[in-house]
C-alpha positions in Angstrom: 4.6 21.0 -6.1 2.1 18.7 -7.7 0.1 16.1 -5.8 1.4 12.5 -6.0 -0.7 10.3 -8.2 -0.5 7.2 -5.9 -0.2 7.2 -2.1 -0.9 4.9 0.8 -1.1 5.2 4.6 -1.1 2.3 7.0 -2.5 2.6 10.5 -2.0 -0.2 13.0 -5.0 -0.3 15.3 -3.3 -2.7 17.7 -0.8 0.0 18.7 -2.9 3.0 17.8 0.0 4.3 15.7 1.1 4.5 12.1 2.7 1.3 10.8 6.3 2.4 10.2 8.9 0.3 8.3 6.2 -1.9 6.7 7.6 -3.3 3.4 5.2 -2.6 0.4 5.4 -3.8 -3.2 3.5 -2.2 -6.1 2.6 -4.4 -9.1 1.0 -3.5 -12.4 -1.1 -6.0 -14.3 -0.6 -6.5 -18.0 -2.0 -9.5 -20.0 -3.1 -11.3 -16.8 0.4 -11.1 -15.3 1.7 -9.0 -12.5 5.0 -7.1 -12.9 6.7 -5.6 -9.9 6.9 -1.9 -10.4 8.2 -0.5 -7.2 9.0 -1.5 -3.6 9.7 0.6 -0.5 8.9 0.8 3.2 6.4 3.1 5.0 7.7 6.2 6.6 7.6 7.0 10.4 4.1 8.3 9.7 3.1 5.0 8.0 2.9 6.7 4.5 4.3 6.2 1.0 4.1 8.6 -1.9 5.0 6.6 -5.0 7.2 8.6 -7.4 5.1 8.3 -10.6 3.5 11.0 -12.7 -0.1 10.7 -13.9 1.2 10.1 -17.4 3.2 7.1 -16.2 0.4 5.6 -14.1 -2.4 6.0 -16.6 -5.4 3.7 -16.8 -4.5 0.2 -15.5 -4.9 -2.4 -12.8 -2.5 -2.3 -9.8 -1.8 -4.3 -6.7 -0.3 -3.1 -3.4 1.2 -6.0 -1.4 1.8 -5.3 2.2 4.3 -7.6 4.1 2.3 -7.9 7.3 4.0 -10.9 8.8 7.5 -9.3 8.9 6.0 -6.1 10.2 4.4 -7.8 13.1 7.4 -10.0 13.7 9.6 -7.0 14.1 7.1 -5.6 16.6 7.0 -8.9 18.6 3.4 -9.7 17.6 1.8 -12.6 15.7 -0.7 -12.2 12.8 -2.8 -14.6 10.8 -2.1 -12.6 7.6 1.3 -13.1 6.1 0.5 -10.3 3.7 -2.4 -8.1 2.5 -3.0 -7.5 -1.2 -5.2 -4.7 -2.4 -6.0 -4.7 -6.1 -7.4 -1.5 -7.7 -8.1 0.1 -11.1 -7.0 3.6 -12.1 -8.0 6.0 -14.8 -5.8 8.7 -16.2 -5.5 12.0 -14.5 -6.9 10.9 -11.1 -5.2 10.8 -7.6 -5.4 7.4 -5.8 -4.9 7.2 -2.0 -5.2 3.6 -0.9 -5.1 3.4 2.9 -4.9 0.2 5.0 -6.2 -0.1 8.5 -4.5 -3.0 10.0 -4.4 -5.2 13.1 -3.0 -8.7 13.7 -6.5 -10.2 13.1 -8.3 -7.9 10.7 -7.8 -5.3 8.0 -9.8 -2.9 5.9 -9.3 -0.4 3.1 -11.1 2.3 1.2 -10.4 4.9 -1.4 -9.1 7.9 0.4 -8.7 11.5 -0.7 
């Protein structure tokens, strides 16, 4: 089985657990416009493996949009962030793991392995 080209993992530090059932949209940029490419929810472990091959992803600019407000609402919490967007560039043949560490009042990201 080959390694997925694009993955994400969301950890909710306010609960100390993965963020399950968080709605995420993936957009691709072309000519300064964003096109919705895929949407799904995080697994029980807070993960998503997007179903794209390296040939399809290629070199481009992408955006992950995490619907934080609805996630916290379903968990009876408030947040100041209605959503978090992470924009990143890819090159052909690389794996991209884009994690999100989240709380109602802060977030951070990095390029994972």
